[in-house]
PATOR-554189 format. One record per residue: residue number from 1; residue in one letter; x, y, z of N, C-alpha, C in turn. Coordinates in steps of 0.02 Angstrom, whole numbers, plus 50000, padded with zeros to 5 digits. Layout:
% residues N
NODE   seq   type   n.east   n.north    n.up   ca.east   ca.north   ca.up   c.east   c.north    c.up
NODE   NUM      a        X         Y       Z         X          Y       Z        X         Y       Z
...
END
This chain:
% residues 312
NODE   seq   type   n.east   n.north    n.up   ca.east   ca.north   ca.up   c.east   c.north    c.up
NODE     1      x    49770     52265   50158     49779      52195   50161    49731     52165   50107
NODE     2      x    49750     52117   50072     49709      52084   50019    49648     52044   50041
NODE     3      x    49584     52078   50024     49525      52043   50042    49491     52027   49978
NODE     4      x    49429     52009   49979     49402      51995   49914    49398     52048   49867
NODE     5      x    49393     52114   49882     49385      52168   49833    49455     52179   49799
NODE     6      x    49509     52168   49848     49577      52176   49819    49587     52120   49761
NODE     7      x    49577     52060   49783     49588      52007   49730    49547     52011   49669
NODE     8      x    49489     52032   49678     49445      52048   49616    49480     52097   49574
NODE     9      x    49503     52151   49604     49533      52203   49564    49603     52180   49533
NODE    10      x    49637     52146   49575     49704      52117   49550    49687     52068   49489
NODE    11      x    49640     52030   49491     49613      51981   49435    49598     52023   49377
NODE    12      x    49565     52082   49382     49545      52117   49324    49608     52147   49291
NODE    13      x    49653     52179   49335     49709      52206   49305    49760     52152   49274
NODE    14      x    49760     52092   49297     49801      52036   49271    49759     52017   49207
NODE    15      x    49700     52012   49203     49658      51991   49150    49669     52036   49089
NODE    16      x    49664     52099   49100     49671      52151   49046    49751     52152   49023
NODE    17      x    49798     52130   49063     49866      52134   49045    49886     52071   49011
NODE    18      x    49855     52011   49031     49885      51946   49013    49846     51906   48964
NODE    19      x    49775     51916   48970     49730      51874   48929    49740     51878   48853
NODE    20      x    49752     51818   48835     49760      51809   48762    49839     51811   48741
NODE    21      x    49877     51827   48788     49950      51829   48767    49986     51763   48783
NODE    22      x    50031     51749   48737     50077      51688   48745    50131     51697   48795
NODE    23      x    50137     51646   48833     50194      51649   48884    50256     51623   48858
NODE    24      x    50312     51670   48866     50366      51668   48847    50409     51622   48892
NODE    25      x    50400     51631   48959     50434      51603   49011    50399     51609   49075
NODE    26      x    50398     51555   49119     50369      51563   49180    50423     51542   49232
NODE    27      x    50442     51592   49278     50496      51579   49326    50469     51575   49397
NODE    28      x    50496     51534   49440     50473      51525   49505    50527     51498   49551
NODE    29      x    50523     51528   49617     50566      51503   49663    50538     51450   49707
NODE    30      x    50473     51428   49692     50433      51376   49719    50449     51311   49690
NODE    31      x    50483     51264   49722     50504      51201   49682    50448     51170   49643
NODE    32      x    50384     51168   49671     50334      51135   49642    50315     51162   49573
NODE    33      x    50316     51231   49570     50301      51265   49511    50365     51258   49466
NODE    34      x    50426     51266   49493     50483      51263   49449    50487     51198   49408
NODE    35      x    50470     51147   49443     50468      51080   49404    50432     51080   49347
NODE    36      x    50370     51116   49343     50322      51112   49291    50323     51178   49245
NODE    37      x    50369     51224   49261     50368      51291   49233    50389     51286   49153
NODE    38      x    50427     51239   49129     50440      51237   49057    50375     51219   49022
NODE    39      x    50334     51188   49046     50277      51159   49014    50218     51221   48998
NODE    40      x    50241     51277   49029     50190      51334   49021    50220     51376   48961
NODE    41      x    50282     51377   48948     50310      51416   48895    50267     51396   48828
NODE    42      x    50251     51442   48789     50211      51433   48728    50138     51424   48735
NODE    43      x    50105     51420   48799     50040      51416   48808    50010     51489   48811
NODE    44      x    49945     51496   48808     49916      51561   48804    49873     51570   48866
NODE    45      x    49878     51629   48902     49831      51641   48964    49763     51651   48936
NODE    46      x    49722     51608   48960     49655      51602   48934    49607     51622   48978
NODE    47      x    49627     51629   49054     49574      51652   49099    49616     51678   49159
NODE    48      x    49586     51723   49190     49608      51754   49256    49549     51766   49295
NODE    49      x    49541     51727   49353     49484      51742   49394    49501     51737   49467
NODE    50      x    49449     51785   49503     49455      51774   49572    49406     51735   49607
NODE    51      x    49422     51696   49667     49376      51654   49692    49389     51670   49776
NODE    52      x    49345     51710   49800     49362      51737   49866    49422     51763   49874
NODE    53      x    49474     51739   49908     49535      51775   49920    49588     51738   49876
NODE    54      x    49562     51693   49827     49609      51655   49791    49613     51678   49713
NODE    55      x    49665     51677   49685     49675      51695   49616    49692     51641   49572
NODE    56      x    49660     51625   49519     49678      51578   49466    49692     51599   49401
NODE    57      x    49750     51577   49370     49773      51597   49305    49782     51542   49268
NODE    58      x    49746     51540   49208     49747      51477   49167    49783     51481   49108
NODE    59      x    49830     51430   49090     49873      51422   49038    49847     51369   48994
NODE    60      x    49825     51388   48923     49792      51346   48891    49835     51328   48824
NODE    61      x    49834     51267   48795     49870      51258   48731    49823     51288   48674
NODE    62      x    49849     51319   48624     49817      51341   48570    49767     51396   48581
NODE    63      x    49774     51432   48638     49741      51496   48654    49667     51484   48672
NODE    64      x    49640     51417   48682     49579      51403   48703    49551     51427   48770
NODE    65      x    49511     51478   48764     49493      51512   48823    49437     51483   48860
NODE    66      x    49454     51490   48924     49396      51464   48972    49392     51393   48993
NODE    67      x    49439     51349   48971     49432      51278   48976    49442     51257   49048
NODE    68      x    49492     51285   49083     49503      51280   49149    49456     51310   49191
NODE    69      x    49428     51367   49174     49377      51400   49213    49317     51350   49220
NODE    70      x    49298     51319   49166     49244      51274   49166    49266     51206   49212
NODE    71      x    49329     51186   49204     49340      51128   49244    49352     51144   49315
NODE    72      x    49363     51200   49331     49385      51219   49400    49309     51222   49437
NODE    73      x    49262     51244   49397     49190      51251   49428    49151     51184   49422
NODE    74      x    49179     51134   49381     49137      51069   49369    49194     51015   49382
NODE    75      x    49184     50988   49446     49232      50941   49465    49223     50866   49435
NODE    76      x    49169     50863   49402     49162      50796   49372    49215     50780   49322
NODE    77      x    49248     50718   49319     49294      50705   49266    49266     50687   49195
NODE    78      x    49296     50717   49154     49282      50705   49083    49297     50634   49056
NODE    79      x    49273     50615   49002     49296      50544   48973    49371     50551   48964
NODE    80      x    49398     50607   48940     49467      50615   48922    49509     50613   48989
NODE    81      x    49480     50638   49042     49515      50631   49103    49515     50561   49133
NODE    82      x    49456     50523   49119     49455      50459   49140    49515     50411   49109
NODE    83      x    49515     50428   49039     49567      50394   49004    49629     50406   49027
NODE    84      x    49648     50463   49054     49713      50483   49078    49723     50478   49146
NODE    85      x    49680     50434   49179     49690      50422   49250    49662     50483   49289
NODE    86      x    49611     50519   49265     49580      50576   49304    49618     50638   49294
NODE    87      x    49658     50640   49240     49703      50705   49238    49765     50705   49269
NODE    88      x    49781     50648   49302     49845      50650   49348    49900     50603   49315
NODE    89      x    49885     50577   49260     49938      50532   49229    49998     50572   49216
NODE    90      x    50054     50530   49194     50112      50568   49179    50111     50614   49124
NODE    91      x    50064     50602   49067     50055      50644   49020    50003     50694   49016
NODE    92      x    49966     50697   49066     49903      50729   49079    49916     50811   49072
NODE    93      x    49965     50833   49105     49987      50906   49102    50003     50936   49037
NODE    94      x    50026     50882   48997     50049      50907   48929    49994     50932   48882
NODE    95      x    49935     50904   48896     49887      50916   48856    49822     50958   48888
NODE    96      x    49826     50952   48951     49774      50982   48990    49792     51056   49008
NODE    97      x    49745     51099   49013     49757      51166   49042    49798     51165   49106
NODE    98      x    49836     51210   49115     49872      51214   49180    49850     51276   49217
NODE    99      x    49840     51275   49283     49815      51330   49317    49860     51352   49379
NODE   100      x    49881     51413   49377     49919      51438   49436    49870     51468   49483
NODE   101      x    49877     51440   49541     49841      51460   49604    49875     51499   49655
NODE   102      x    49863     51557   49664     49896      51593   49718    49843     51621   49774
NODE   103      x    49867     51625   49831     49830      51658   49882    49882     51712   49917
NODE   104      x    49864     51766   49922     49905      51824   49937    49916     51827   50019
NODE   105      x    49868     51801   50054     49878      51798   50128    49864     51872   50144
NODE   106      x    49912     51895   50196     49912      51960   50228    49950     52006   50182
NODE   107      x    50007     51987   50151     50059      52041   50123    50077     52021   50051
NODE   108      x    50047     51969   50019     50058      51955   49955    50034     52012   49902
NODE   109      x    50067     52019   49843     50045      52064   49789    50070     52030   49721
NODE   110      x    50024     52051   49671     50040      52048   49611    50059     52114   49572
NODE   111      x    50107     52122   49532     50133      52178   49502    50122     52164   49422
NODE   112      x    50113     52221   49384     50125      52222   49313    50173     52266   49280
NODE   113      x    50219     52246   49245     50268      52298   49212    50273     52280   49139
NODE   114      x    50309     52327   49108     50326      52322   49035    50397     52292   49042
NODE   115      x    50414     52251   48992     50491      52228   48989    50533     52281   48994
NODE   116      x    50586     52268   49039     50637      52328   49042    50623     52371   49100
NODE   117      x    50555     52383   49117     50539      52434   49166    50560     52406   49237
NODE   118      x    50588     52463   49279     50604      52446   49342    50549     52416   49388
NODE   119      x    50564     52372   49432     50516      52351   49478    50518     52390   49544
NODE   120      x    50463     52398   49573     50453      52430   49632    50470     52388   49694
NODE   121      x    50475     52318   49682     50506      52281   49734    50561     52234   49712
NODE   122      x    50611     52223   49757     50666      52182   49732    50650     52122   49698
NODE   123      x    50677     52104   49640     50659      52050   49597    50671     51987   49636
NODE   124      x    50718     51976   49684     50741      51914   49719    50680     51899   49766
NODE   125      x    50634     51942   49778     50575      51926   49822    50516     51897   49779
NODE   126      x    50519     51894   49714     50466      51874   49683    50467     51793   49684
NODE   127      x    50405     51765   49696     50402      51698   49698    50381     51668   49637
NODE   128      x    50341     51704   49590     50325      51682   49524    50323     51740   49482
NODE   129      x    50360     51726   49426     50351      51787   49362    50327     51750   49307
NODE   130      x    50274     51785   49277     50250      51765   49211    50279     51822   49160
NODE   131      x    50313     51802   49108     50345      51837   49055    50314     51819   48992
NODE   132      x    50281     51887   48958     50260      51870   48895    50289     51928   48846
NODE   133      x    50280     51929   48790     50311      51975   48740    50311     52050   48761
NODE   134      x    50252     52067   48794     50237      52130   48806    50220     52153   48880
NODE   135      x    50233     52105   48926     50208      52108   48993    50244     52055   49034
NODE   136      x    50269     52086   49090     50300      52048   49145    50263     52054   49207
NODE   137      x    50239     52001   49238     50196      51999   49301    50221     51965   49354
NODE   138      x    50254     51985   49399     50282      51952   49460    50233     51957   49517
NODE   139      x    50240     51898   49557     50196      51890   49614    50241     51882   49682
NODE   140      x    50234     51927   49729     50281      51936   49780    50239     51904   49844
NODE   141      x    50274     51872   49890     50259      51851   49950    50182     51815   49959
NODE   142      x    50167     51771   49918     50096      51737   49912    50110     51682   49973
NODE   143      x    50055     51674   50005     50051      51612   50051    50046     51542   50027
NODE   144      x    50009     51548   49967     50000      51488   49927    50022     51499   49856
NODE   145      x    50054     51455   49815     50077      51467   49752    50090     51398   49725
NODE   146      x    50040     51370   49685     50042      51303   49652    50028     51306   49578
NODE   147      x    50053     51257   49541     50040      51258   49470    50020     51180   49459
NODE   148      x    49957     51176   49442     49925      51105   49433    49886     51100   49367
NODE   149      x    49876     51039   49339     49822      51024   49289    49754     51052   49314
NODE   150      x    49711     51074   49267     49651      51099   49286    49610     51054   49330
NODE   151      x    49607     50988   49315     49569      50940   49352    49590     50931   49424
NODE   152      x    49658     50939   49431     49679      50938   49507    49662     50993   49541
NODE   153      x    49657     51053   49507     49628      51114   49543    49555     51106   49555
NODE   154      x    49515     51084   49510     49445      51066   49517    49432     51029   49577
NODE   155      x    49482     50983   49600     49468      50940   49655    49501     50962   49719
NODE   156      x    49534     51019   49715     49566      51053   49768    49525     51064   49831
NODE   157      x    49541     51028   49891     49488      51037   49943    49477     51103   49965
NODE   158      x    49525     51148   49966     49530      51215   49990    49479     51255   49948
NODE   159      x    49480     51243   49881     49438      51281   49831    49370     51258   49834
NODE   160      x    49361     51186   49837     49292      51164   49836    49256     51176   49896
NODE   161      x    49289     51187   49952     49255      51198   50021    49230     51269   50023
NODE   162      x    49256     51311   49979     49235      51390   49985    49162     51399   49977
NODE   163      x    49141     51450   50023     49071      51466   50025    49054     51512   49969
NODE   164      x    48992     51537   49961     48976      51591   49917    49021     51644   49908
NODE   165      x    49050     51668   49853     49090      51727   49836    49049     51789   49837
NODE   166      x    49061     51828   49893     49024      51891   49910    49036     51938   49849
NODE   167      x    49089     51929   49809     49110      51982   49754    49068     51968   49690
NODE   168      x    49035     51908   49685     49001      51885   49622    48930     51911   49617
NODE   169      x    48912     51925   49554     48841      51955   49544    48794     51906   49559
NODE   170      x    48806     51841   49550     48754      51788   49568    48771     51762   49643
NODE   171      x    48793     51800   49684     48807      51779   49748    48751     51751   49779
NODE   172      x    48753     51686   49812     48700      51656   49844    48693     51666   49915
NODE   173      x    48656     51722   49933     48643      51740   50001    48615     51683   50048
NODE   174      x    48565     51646   50015     48534      51598   50050    48581     51543   50078
NODE   175      x    48621     51526   50030     48673      51470   50048    48725     51495   50097
NODE   176      x    48740     51564   50092     48791      51588   50143    48759     51586   50209
NODE   177      x    48697     51604   50215     48662      51598   50281    48657     51524   50306
NODE   178      x    48647     51481   50271     48639      51417   50289    48710     51389   50315
NODE   179      x    48766     51411   50279     48832      51390   50301    48853     51432   50367
NODE   180      x    48828     51483   50374     48849      51520   50438    48812     51488   50494
NODE   181      x    48743     51462   50482     48706      51429   50533    48745     51367   50557
NODE   182      x    48786     51339   50515     48822      51276   50539    48878     51293   50587
NODE   183      x    48891     51360   50584     48937      51385   50644    48904     51413   50700
NODE   184      x    48850     51386   50718     48811      51412   50768    48840     51425   50838
NODE   185      x    48893     51391   50853     48922      51407   50921    48979     51457   50919
NODE   186      x    48997     51476   50863     49050      51527   50863    49023     51594   50864
NODE   187      x    49069     51640   50891     49053      51712   50887    49054     51738   50815
NODE   188      x    49008     51780   50804     48999      51807   50737    49059     51840   50712
NODE   189      x    49096     51873   50749     49155      51898   50725    49209     51848   50702
NODE   190      x    49203     51783   50725     49252      51733   50707    49214     51699   50640
NODE   191      x    49146     51685   50643     49117      51653   50589    49120     51687   50520
NODE   192      x    49117     51754   50520     49119      51785   50467    49185     51782   50424
NODE   193      x    49240     51765   50458     49305      51752   50424    49311     51680   50399
NODE   194      x    49264     51636   50412     49264      51572   50394    49248     51563   50315
NODE   195      x    49309     51559   50274     49291      51565   50203    49248     51503   50177
NODE   196      x    49238     51445   50216     49191      51397   50197    49121     51421   50207
NODE   197      x    49107     51479   50243     49036      51497   50243    49024     51560   50200
NODE   198      x    49065     51604   50194     49060      51666   50157    49132     51684   50131
NODE   199      x    49147     51677   50065     49214      51686   50040    49220     51761   50027
NODE   200      x    49281     51788   50041     49303      51856   50029    49312     51908   50079
NODE   201      x    49282     51892   50133     49294      51938   50200    49353     51923   50240
NODE   202      x    49385     51976   50261     49434      51979   50303    49433     52024   50368
NODE   203      x    49484     52048   50395     49474      52083   50461    49446     52143   50449
NODE   204      x    49454     52180   50391     49427      52251   50376    49350     52240   50375
NODE   205      x    49324     52207   50323     49252      52206   50307    49222     52168   50364
NODE   206      x    49248     52118   50396     49206      52094   50457    49190     52151   50506
NODE   207      x    49250     52192   50525     49234      52243   50568    49182     52292   50542
NODE   208      x    49192     52318   50481     49153      52367   50452    49072     52339   50443
NODE   209      x    49069     52282   50419     48999      52254   50420    48966     52250   50483
NODE   210      x    48994     52225   50529     48973      52222   50609    48951     52277   50627
NODE   211      x    48995     52338   50620     48965      52399   50644    48913     52429   50606
NODE   212      x    48917     52428   50535     48864      52448   50495    48800     52426   50512
NODE   213      x    48789     52359   50531     48736      52325   50549    48717     52333   50630
NODE   214      x    48765     52362   50667     48763      52374   50737    48746     52303   50777
NODE   215      x    48793     52260   50756     48799      52190   50780    48854     52174   50824
NODE   216      x    48848     52152   50881     48910      52135   50924    48949     52087   50894
NODE   217      x    49016     52090   50894     49065      52043   50860    49067     51982   50905
NODE   218      x    49038     51992   50969     49045      51931   51014    48975     51886   51021
NODE   219      x    48925     51910   50985     48863      51873   50989    48876     51806   50948
NODE   220      x    48846     51756   50977     48842      51688   50947    48811     51690   50884
NODE   221      x    48828     51657   50836     48785      51644   50774    48714     51622   50800
NODE   222      x    48709     51573   50842     48652      51541   50857    48596     51588   50889
NODE   223      x    48627     51646   50918     48587      51695   50957    48563     51748   50907
NODE   224      x    48583     51743   50845     48555      51799   50798    48511     51771   50747
NODE   225      x    48459     51821   50736     48402      51793   50698    48423     51788   50629
NODE   226      x    48371     51763   50590     48388      51756   50517    48394     51822   50486
NODE   227      x    48349     51868   50515     48347      51940   50478    48423     51970   50502
NODE   228      x    48449     51962   50560     48510      51995   50573    48565     51963   50525
NODE   229      x    48570     51895   50522     48608      51866   50476    48609     51885   50410
NODE   230      x    48550     51889   50378     48533      51914   50310    48561     51985   50299
NODE   231      x    48549     52027   50351     48573      52087   50352    48657     52099   50347
NODE   232      x    48690     52064   50384     48761      52057   50382    48789     52031   50312
NODE   233      x    48750     51987   50283     48775      51953   50220    48764     51997   50167
NODE   234      x    48701     52038   50171     48687      52082   50108    48738     52143   50115
NODE   235      x    48754     52158   50186     48809      52217   50190    48871     52201   50157
NODE   236      x    48892     52132   50175     48960      52113   50154    48960     52123   50079
NODE   237      x    48902     52090   50046     48907      52098   49971    48906     52158   49951
NODE   238      x    48868     52211   49976     48858      52277   49956    48927     52317   49955
NODE   239      x    48959     52302   50017     49025      52336   50027    49082     52321   49980
NODE   240      x    49080     52249   49971     49130      52218   49930    49121     52242   49861
NODE   241      x    49064     52240   49833     49046      52261   49764    49058     52336   49750
NODE   242      x    49042     52369   49806     49051      52449   49801    49123     52464   49799
NODE   243      x    49171     52419   49824     49236      52439   49823    49273     52400   49776
NODE   244      x    49252     52376   49725     49274      52330   49679    49309     52374   49625
NODE   245      x    49296     52440   49615     49327      52476   49563    49386     52507   49575
NODE   246      x    49417     52502   49632     49490      52525   49644    49483     52582   49697
NODE   247      x    49543     52614   49708     49546      52666   49754    49548     52646   49828
NODE   248      x    49547     52699   49871     49547      52674   49941    49480     52652   49964
NODE   249      x    49479     52601   50008     49417      52578   50028    49381     52628   50075
NODE   250      x    49310     52623   50052     49262      52670   50083    49210     52631   50103
NODE   251      x    49181     52644   50165     49120      52602   50190    49080     52654   50219
NODE   252      x    49105     52717   50229     49065      52771   50260    49036     52815   50203
NODE   253      x    48974     52827   50192     48949      52864   50140    48967     52938   50137
NODE   254      x    49000     52963   50085     49023      53024   50089    49088     53046   50119
NODE   255      x    49122     52989   50149     49178      52999   50184    49235     53023   50134
NODE   256      x    49289     53061   50167     49351      53075   50121    49383     53021   50108
NODE   257      x    49429     53029   50056     49472      52969   50037    49518     52943   50091
NODE   258      x    49542     52975   50131     49593      52962   50180    49562     52939   50239
NODE   259      x    49496     52945   50250     49471      52924   50314    49401     52898   50294
NODE   260      x    49394     52837   50259     49328      52818   50238    49300     52763   50276
NODE   261      x    49331     52725   50335     49297      52673   50366    49270     52694   50430
NODE   262      x    49222     52651   50450     49188      52660   50510    49236     52647   50573
NODE   263      x    49262     52592   50574     49295      52570   50636    49360     52544   50624
NODE   264      x    49382     52519   50569     49443      52485   50559    49506     52525   50577
NODE   265      x    49553     52499   50613     49611      52538   50643    49592     52612   50669
NODE   266      x    49536     52610   50701     49521      52685   50736    49508     52668   50815
NODE   267      x    49544     52614   50842     49528      52604   50911    49554     52666   50953
NODE   268      x    49515     52692   51002     49528      52751   51042    49506     52812   51015
NODE   269      x    49486     52807   50946     49460      52872   50917    49381     52877   50928
NODE   270      x    49354     52930   50920     49277      52933   50930    49234     52906   50870
NODE   271      x    49190     52861   50894     49150      52837   50850    49107     52883   50809
NODE   272      x    49097     52868   50743     49056      52922   50706    48984     52919   50720
NODE   273      x    48960     52870   50756     48892      52875   50772    48878     52911   50849
NODE   274      x    48913     52875   50890     48893      52893   50971    48945     52946   50995
NODE   275      x    49009     52948   50959     49060      52985   50987    49104     52955   51044
NODE   276      x    49074     52899   51063     49116      52863   51108    49182     52829   51081
NODE   277      x    49231     52804   51126     49294      52778   51100    49274     52717   51077
NODE   278      x    49311     52698   51014     49310      52639   50986    49362     52597   51014
NODE   279      x    49358     52523   51010     49404      52478   51040    49421     52425   50993
NODE   280      x    49472     52390   51010     49497      52330   50970    49509     52275   51017
NODE   281      x    49487     52220   50995     49499      52148   51028    49523     52099   50987
NODE   282      x    49547     52046   51011     49566      51987   50970    49522     51929   50982
NODE   283      x    49506     51900   50926     49455      51842   50921    49485     51780   50889
NODE   284      x    49462     51727   50917     49480      51666   50892    49545     51640   50906
NODE   285      x    49563     51581   50884     49624      51544   50902    49685     51583   50871
NODE   286      x    49669     51610   50812     49720      51650   50775    49723     51726   50794
NODE   287      x    49684     51751   50848     49687      51813   50869    49688     51867   50821
NODE   288      x    49635     51855   50774     49623      51903   50728    49587     51965   50755
NODE   289      x    49607     52031   50735     49590      52085   50763    49511     52109   50743
NODE   290      x    49475     52131   50785     49410      52150   50776    49409     52223   50811
NODE   291      x    49384     52270   50763     49364      52338   50788    49292     52348   50791
NODE   292      x    49275     52384   50847     49203      52398   50861    49194     52450   50905
NODE   293      x    49132     52472   50916     49104      52517   50957    49068     52487   51019
NODE   294      x    49099     52497   51075     49066      52460   51133    48990     52484   51152
NODE   295      x    48980     52544   51126     48913      52570   51140    48868     52552   51090
NODE   296      x    48882     52558   51024     48838      52554   50967    48830     52478   50952
NODE   297      x    48878     52432   50974     48874      52366   50965    48884     52325   51030
NODE   298      x    48829     52343   51076     48826      52316   51144    48825     52246   51139
NODE   299      x    48865     52211   51180     48872      52140   51181    48816     52110   51222
NODE   300      x    48792     52047   51199     48750      52015   51254    48767     52014   51321
NODE   301      x    48713     52014   51373     48731      52010   51440    48783     51955   51458
NODE   302      x    48833     51973   51502     48881      51914   51514    48933     51911   51476
NODE   303      x    48936     51940   51419     48986      51926   51369    49034     51986   51371
NODE   304      x    49015     52044   51373     49055      52109   51371    49098     52113   51437
NODE   305      x    49075     52086   51490     49116      52094   51550    49179     52049   51548
NODE   306      x    49179     51997   51513     49239      51953   51511    49289     51968   51451
NODE   307      x    49278     52017   51412     49308      52033   51354    49368     52096   51383
NODE   308      x    49424     52079   51351     49483      52125   51363    49503     52157   51299
NODE   309      x    49500     52219   51293     49511      52252   51228    49596     52245   51217
NODE   310      x    49613     52233   51150     49683      52227   51139    49709     52300   51116
NODE   311      x    49768     52308   51088     49798      52365   51076    49805     52374   50999
NODE   312      x    49792     52426   50974     49791      52430   50897    49859     52417   50868
END
């Protein structure tokens, strides 16, 4: 499933394939994108970046690279944006960089093909297709797909609220801890998935990080020391960066490619540390799966007794 490392790798592949290429056509079954698609033809792909679980592709006039990257990171309106009504006026998108924002959710994917090459997924399932002279890049089953002027993307509440991205080299661990502390009443297994605190983690890394640091997923954030939180944050950053190069995810040092995780999707199988049976439960209002070892990650007194393990 797409988590921060997957999106980072996807952005890297798309950047290598598309960066600097002129767009021949943008096709989409998303009405909001389809209405603006013609404005993308003739523009150049100037930036492809990941931000947590979000992927942003910038289309610039004249091939000017990085314009929307700067705009997306700096939400302050420029003088030009002020003159055009904050970048939202009728003619704003004709001169401003356009940004395609996708979030892949649980099942979304981006593919890269040569023109005329057969697709591995039915073309009718593609929600967005970027066509250049030498590359065709379709996106299948995204949960979010929008095309907006750069200034609108810069003001996007969902992007502005993201916490520090655990995939980035300049990751701000202190800020991540501060944001996690704001979720003090939540169980840590729920809090680690809040992208406003720490961007990039999903069910896989949440479970793996908690096991690696031997922290109960049911412990409240308020009950964890700064040292414990810092350890979880550092482990999340380490594992995401370690897996940014591609291949099967591995969190167990020296593990074989087919079996490289500590606990995820291993409920009922023996723990690699204590040999006791691993378990899975559902946490939060969304019922997100958490895999853990009841022995190695013993819950605080009074918590474990009221938990019921789910089924894998």
